[in-house]
C-alpha positions, 0 to 999 in steps of 0.5 A, spaced: 635 694 528 629 691 529 626 685 524 621 680 522 621 675 517 620 680 511 622 687 514 627 690 518 627 697 521 634 701 520 635 708 523 634 713 517 641 716 515 642 722 510 643 717 504 636 716 505 634 723 502 634 721 495 629 715 496 625 719 501 625 725 496 621 720 491 616 718 496 615 725 499 613 728 491 609 722 490 602 725 490 599 718 491 603 717 497 602 723 500 595 724 499 593 720 505 598 722 510 601 729 509 597 735 511 601 739 505 600 737 498 607 740 495 612 738 491 619 739 494 626 740 490 632 735 492 635 740 496 629 742 500 628 734 502 635 733 504 635 739 508 628 736 511 631 730 512 638 733 516 634 738 520 627 735 522 629 728 522 636 726 523 637 732 528 631 732 532 632 730 539 624 729 540 624 723 534 626 717 532 625 715 524 626 708 521 627 706 514 622 700 513 627 695 508 625 689 505 629 684 508 631 679 502 634 685 498 635 691 503 630 695 498 627 701 502 619 701 502 617 706 507 619 710 513 616 710 520 617 714 526 616 716 533 615 724 533 614 729 539 617 724 544 616 726 551 620 722 555 618 725 562 610 724 560 612 718 556 608 719 550 610 720 543 606 720 536 607 715 531 607 716 523 608 711 517 608 711 510 609 705 505 613 710 500 613 704 495 606 703 492 607 696 490 608 694 497 601 697 499 596 692 501 601 686 503 601 687 511 608 691 511 605 697 515 602 692 520 609 689 521 613 695 521 608 698 526 608 692 531 616 693 531 615 700 532 610 699 538 614 694 541 620 698 541 616 704 544 612 700 549 618 695 551 624 698 550 623 706 551 617 704 556 613 709 553 606 710 556 602 712 551 602 712 543 598 717 539 597 718 531 593 722 527 589 719 521 585 723 515 577 720 515 577 718 508 583 713 509 579 707 511 585 702 510 589 706 515 583 706 520 582 699 519 589 697 521 590 702 527 583 699 530 586 692 528 592 693 532 588 696 538 588 703 537 582 707 540 579 713 537 580 719 542 577 725 538 576 728 532 578 735 529 572 736 525 573 739 518 581 740 519 583 738 512 582 741 505 583 736 500 580 735 493 575 741 494 572 738 500 573 738 508 575 732 512 576 730 519 582 728 522 581 723 527 586 722 533 587 715 536 591 712 541 594 706 545 596 705 552 602 701 554 597 696 558 593 696 552 599 694 548 600 688 553 593 686 552 594 685 545 595 678 542 602 680 539 604 685 544 605 680 549 610 676 545 617 679 544 619 681 537 626 681 535 631 687 536 
């Protein structure tokens, strides 16, 4: 659907349940993105994909594929989409940890934000990030997200309390970025 030289985002389908299941049960992946650390059966994951991801009228989810071989490496979504007030929340998981730290999340988010602001005409995109996830916070700041608030000690992880940081970007801020003014390939 959307692409860069290295990746493409394609609409998530039911057949993605198996690869999503491996990511959803990978503690290293979920540690920095999921509020609930749990293990799921394949049936629970299939039901989640069908009921929550595919049949939602307020979200759009995309598999991040490496373009060269079509290998799924992660998922990114717009959730809690509010078309009247033109805002949504974005989420991203690079599920294949061998792709961490190579810029794939940056590329995927640029595509997703371009779609959200340019095609869907969203006014505001928000996200939540755990306070210990320094790499993600650095990425979101680099993309132009701004700190909007903090839910103090909202996450209990590894016997400690952590904050959840709320960030957002407005359409005008997106357009002011050096990459937001360029047309990405859809």
